[in-house]
C-alpha positions as CSV (number, residue, x, y, z in Angstrom):
1,M,-20.4,-113.8,108.4
2,S,-20.9,-117.0,106.4
3,A,-24.1,-116.8,104.3
4,T,-25.4,-120.1,103.2
5,G,-27.4,-120.4,100.0
6,T,-30.8,-121.8,99.5
7,I,-32.3,-123.8,96.6
8,D,-33.9,-120.7,95.2
9,R,-31.0,-118.4,95.8
10,P,-27.7,-120.4,95.7
11,L,-24.6,-118.9,97.1
12,T,-22.9,-119.4,93.7
13,H,-24.1,-120.5,90.3
14,D,-20.8,-122.2,89.5
15,P,-21.4,-126.0,89.7
16,Q,-17.7,-126.5,90.6
17,K,-18.1,-124.5,93.8
18,Q,-21.4,-126.0,94.9
19,A,-21.6,-128.8,97.3
20,P,-22.0,-132.2,95.6
21,M,-25.5,-133.7,95.7
22,T,-25.7,-136.8,97.7
23,S,-28.6,-139.2,98.2
24,S,-30.7,-138.6,101.2
25,T,-31.1,-141.1,104.1
26,S,-34.7,-141.6,103.2
27,E,-33.8,-143.1,99.8
28,P,-32.9,-146.8,99.7
29,A,-29.3,-147.7,98.7
30,G,-29.1,-148.3,95.0
31,S,-32.2,-146.2,94.1
32,A,-32.9,-145.0,90.6
33,T,-31.7,-141.5,91.3
34,P,-28.0,-141.2,90.3
35,V,-25.5,-139.4,92.4
36,F,-24.6,-136.2,90.5
37,S,-21.1,-134.9,90.6
38,P,-20.4,-131.4,89.3
39,S,-17.5,-132.6,87.2
40,A,-19.7,-135.0,85.3
41,A,-21.6,-132.2,83.4
42,P,-18.6,-130.8,81.5
43,T,-17.5,-134.3,80.7
44,A,-20.8,-135.2,79.2
45,R,-20.8,-132.0,77.2
46,R,-17.3,-132.7,76.1
47,Q,-18.3,-136.2,75.0
48,N,-21.2,-134.8,73.0
49,R,-18.9,-132.3,71.4
50,T,-16.4,-135.1,70.6
51,R,-19.2,-137.2,69.1
52,E,-20.3,-134.2,67.0
53,M,-16.8,-133.5,65.9
54,Q,-16.3,-137.2,64.9
55,L,-19.4,-136.9,62.7
56,I,-18.3,-133.7,61.0
57,P,-16.1,-135.5,58.4
58,E,-19.0,-137.9,57.6
59,A,-21.3,-134.9,57.1
60,L,-18.7,-133.1,54.9
61,A,-18.1,-136.3,52.8
62,R,-21.9,-136.7,52.4
63,A,-22.3,-133.1,51.3
64,H,-19.3,-133.4,48.9
65,M,-20.7,-136.6,47.4
66,H,-24.1,-135.0,47.0
67,E,-22.5,-132.0,45.2
68,R,-20.5,-134.3,42.9
69,Q,-23.6,-136.3,42.1
70,R,-25.4,-133.1,41.2
71,E,-22.5,-132.0,39.0
72,V,-22.4,-135.3,37.2
73,D,-26.2,-135.2,36.6
74,A,-25.9,-131.6,35.2
75,E,-23.0,-132.7,33.0
76,R,-24.9,-135.7,31.7
77,Q,-27.9,-133.5,30.9
78,A,-25.7,-131.0,29.1
79,V,-24.1,-133.9,27.0
80,R,-27.6,-135.2,26.1
81,L,-28.7,-131.7,25.1
82,V,-25.7,-131.2,22.8
83,A,-26.3,-134.6,21.2
84,A,-30.0,-133.8,20.7
85,R,-29.2,-130.5,19.0
86,R,-26.6,-132.2,16.8
87,M,-29.2,-134.9,15.7
88,Q,-31.8,-132.1,15.1
89,R,-29.4,-130.2,12.8
90,R,-28.5,-133.5,11.0
91,A,-32.2,-134.3,10.5
92,E,-32.8,-130.8,9.2
93,R,-30.0,-131.2,6.6
94,V,-31.3,-134.6,5.5
95,S,-34.8,-133.1,5.2
96,L,-33.5,-130.2,3.1
97,R,-31.6,-132.6,0.9
98,A,-34.7,-134.8,0.3
99,R,-36.7,-131.7,-0.6
100,R,-34.1,-130.6,-3.1
101,A,-34.0,-134.1,-4.6
102,L,-37.8,-134.2,-4.9
103,A,-37.8,-130.7,-6.5
104,M,-35.1,-131.8,-9.0
105,A,-37.2,-135.0,-9.8
106,V,-40.4,-133.0,-10.4
107,M,-38.6,-130.4,-12.5
108,H,-37.0,-132.9,-14.9
């Protein structure tokens, strides 16, 4: 008993075991509808994976450079903050020294 499948209920869902699709006789030769071979689908999927895998190092390098840039910006901001605090302390010492000098001048 050989049961043939229909479009709605194919005999198998495995594309490798299905009959290849061919153009019908009603279509002119060289029509826009390409002939589909079951082995083409895994190849296209494999090519997409290969392209994605080739782009992975670029994405990693981009992420790494973005992280390094963020680190450099944070370091630069920390250096600026330290310098600002140092200048503030220096200005406070100069201000205190000027006050003392003024007090000494007024007292004498």
